[in-house]
N, C-alpha and C positions, 0 to 999 in steps of 0.2 A: 696093346694093354688094358687089361681086364678092369672092367668097373663095376662096382657094386650099384644095384637100384637105387637110385636117389642122390648120390655121391656125382660131383661133377667131374667132368673128364680134366683129369691135371696135364697141364703141358708145359713142361718145363724149358723146352729150347725153342729158338727160331726154326730152326731144322723140323723139328718134329711139327709147328705150327705149319709148315709149308706143306710137309707129308700129309697131314690130317686132310686140309684143303685141297688136296691133290695139287698143287702149284709145283714149277720147277725146283730144284735146289736151290736157295737163298745164293747169292753173289757173297756176302759177308755171312757169318758165323752168328754175329751179335748184334745186328741192325738190318732191318729191310723194311723199304716201303712196298706196300702192298697196293693194287688196283682191285679195286673192290668188286668188278664188275667181270674180273677174271675169275671171280668163285662162284663153283656151283653151290649152289642150296640143296641139301637133303634132308630129308624128312625122316631124322632116325633118334629114337630115342636116348642110344646114347651118348648124341652131340648136343642134346638139348639145354646142357650148363656147363660152362668152361671155368676153369682155373689156370689164369697164364700166370708164370712165376716171371715175368718181364713187364717191363712199363708199356703202354698203351696209350695213343694218342690216335685218333679219329676223327676223319671228315665224312658225314656221311649224306649221301643226297639220294633221293628218290626213294627212301625206304617206306616200305608198305607195311611191314610188321610191326612189332613191338620189343623191345629192350627190355629185360627186366632187371634190377637192380636191386638188391636187399628184399622190400616189399613193395617199391614203387617200379611199374611200369611206364615207360614213354614212348609216345609215336612220334616217328622222327618225318622231318620235312625236308626243305632246301636247307643246306650251309648248317648243319648240326657238330659242334666239337664237344667230343668226349674225352676222358682222360680216365685209365684205370692202373692203378701200380700194383705189381707183386702181390697175390695171394688174393686178390678180390675175386669175387664169383659172378660170372655173366649168366643172364640164362635169357634163352631168346625162343620166339613164340615161332615157328619155321612153319611157311605154308608151301605147298608144292609150286604156286604160281610168283612167289617173291622173289624179286630182282633186287642186286643192290649194285650202288657207284658210290664212288668217293675214294678217298686216299687213307691208307692204316697203317701208322709208323710203328713198329714195334721194335723196344730197344731192350737189349738184353742186360743186366745189373753190371756184368763183367764188363762191357764197354766203357761204361765211366766211373768205375769202382775205385782208380788212382787219381781220379781227376778231383778238382773241387766241386764239381756238378756231382758226385757220386755222394756226395753229402748234401750239398745244398738244394738237391731235387725235391729234399723232404721237405723244404721251405715253401714250395710251388702247392698251396693248400688245394685247388682245385683238382688234384690227386684224390682227394677223400670229399670231392663233393657226392651227391647225388644224381642219378641221369637228369630228374626233374630238374635239376638247375644247371643243364648243361649250357656252353655257349653256343649262342644263335650270331652267326657271322653274320654281316653284309657282305655285300659281293666284291668291295674293295677288301674287307679283312679275309674273307675268303680266297681271292687270288694272292693275298699275301703268304698268307700259310701252303697253298699251293706250292707256290714258287720255293720256299725254304724248304720243303718236302724233296721236290725235283731236284734242286740241290743237293741235300744230304743222298739222294737217291744216284746221281751221275756222279758224285765222289766217291763208292763206293765202288762204281761199277766201271771207274778209271784205273790205271795202271797205281797199283798201291805201292807207298812210299813213305818214309818217316814221317810227313807233315799229315797223313791222311787221318789220320783218327782224330788230331788236332781240330780238322776243319771238320770234320764229321761232327764230333762234340762243340763245337762254335756255332755252327748252324742250327744243331738242337736247342743249345742254352739261347739263339735268338728267338726259335720258334715258343718258348716257354716264356720268354720276356715278352714276346708279342702279346700272346695269350693272355697275359696278367694285364696288360692293357686293355687288351680288347674285353675282357670281364670287368673292368673298373668304368669300362663305357658301360657296359651292360647295367650297372650298378646304377648311374647315374639315369641313363635314359629310361628308366623303369622307375620313373619318381613315384607316382602313383601307389604301385606296388612297395616300393621303401618307405615311404611315408606310412602307408599302412602298416608295415612291418614295425615301424618303429614306434607307432601308438598303441599297436598289439603287445609289445615289448615293455612299455612303461606301465599299460593296465594290469599287465601280468605279473612285474615285479610289486607294484602297489600292493595288489592281492595277496601276493605271497607273503609279504614283512608286516600286513595288518591282519592275517589268521593268525589265530592264538594258537594253533598247531605248529608254528616256526619252532618253537622251543623244540619238540619232537623229532621234527624233521630235519631241522639242522640248516646251514645256510643252501641257497640253490645252486646249482651245478651248472655250467655250459652246457654239459648233455642234458640235463633235465630242461632248461629254457627252452632250447635247440627245439627237442620233442614236444614240447608244448607247442611250439611254434610251427610244428612240423617241417622244418628246415635240417639240416644238417649243420652240424656244429665250426665247421671250417667255413662252408659258405655265410652261417650268419654272422660271426666276426670279420671275416672279409668284407662284407657288403656293409657292417657298421663302422668298420675303418672307415671304407671310401666316403660314407655318407657324415660322419662324427668324429673322426680323427680317432675313435677309441673302441677295443675288443668289446667282445662279449661281458668278459669278467669284470673289465672298468665298469659298464653298466650297473652288473649289478652292485658293485663295490658303490659307485653314487649313489645308486637308489639305498640303498641299506645307511650310509653315513647320514642321505638326507632323516630317514627314518629317526635314526638313533640320534641324528641333534633336538628333532622334534619329541622325544622321551626326554631327553635330560632335559629342556627346558620346561617340560609342563607335569610333570611327576617328578615324585620325592625318591624316586628306587635310586637304589644304588647301583655305583657302575658295573659291579658284578653282576646285580640283578639285568640289567638292561642288556649285559654282555650275553647270559643265558637266555633271556628272550627271546633274543634276535638270533638265538640259532648256533652261537659260539661254543664250543666245549670247554673252552678256557678263556676268562677275561683278559688273560695277558696278549690273546691272540686281536681280542679286541681294541685293547689299548692302543698296540703297534700299527693297527691298520688306521685307525681314527687318525691318529698324530700324523701316521703318514701322508693321509689326506687332506690335515686342517692347520697342522704344524701345534698342533694344541692337543693336550691329554683331554681326556673325556671331563675329568673333574675339571681342570682349568677352563674349558669350555662353557661347563653349568654353573660356574663360579662368577664368568665373564655375564652373566645376567643376572646377578644378585647384587 
């Protein structure tokens, strides 16, 4: 495969991945569990960044190099679980003495295309987390993930029958659900970091709606808020849901409604003027959101204080 300088090396199939890594042919064309200790690290410029057109779930151990995802680099140690979806670019910094260990599950989208998982896999937000938001596994959690991967490997290495694909996909769904549980545990156990994030979010939204330029800048987006907090949008929303039961968008709306109530009660501005001041392009949108949150129109709320 020819590759232009500076562009990622695109790998479209699991067979091609095995070939690039100089591994034996995969036992199944659409799914494979790779023992990372069997991978020989090569320092080649053409192999410093990849784009996989399949799902990747990897438990890394004893990794003394760096993995780069987007603009972030991350140093790996024991029990780190990372997720990548098709089309994401991963860059590696490889040294001659680099050694790898761990399990790497790769899943081609065609394996799950005709199953409900083919659609629902997009609901597992951690496939869009940044590398520095990886899942840190306890020893018990790591053992459960390793066992599930081993069951997948044993299934595709067994005699293929009518139920083989169903069983493999059931194990994949189990692994994804375990990962949901473990991420929720991580949000809870990192309470100090989570509480700091909530405080920073509250301060950021307060400053945003108090800014005189909000009329020109418009309503804050989830992407803007997550960028200001140096965290990926999905990770932020998932962590907020685990802590408060509400998404980032709901937190934005709550702060907006609080600010709107303050202006309605303390000024003589019309509802339309308040809508524009808060960044709404159309007053009707402001009215609709306000009523959905308070069961009152802005004018009804204002008049209740007169």
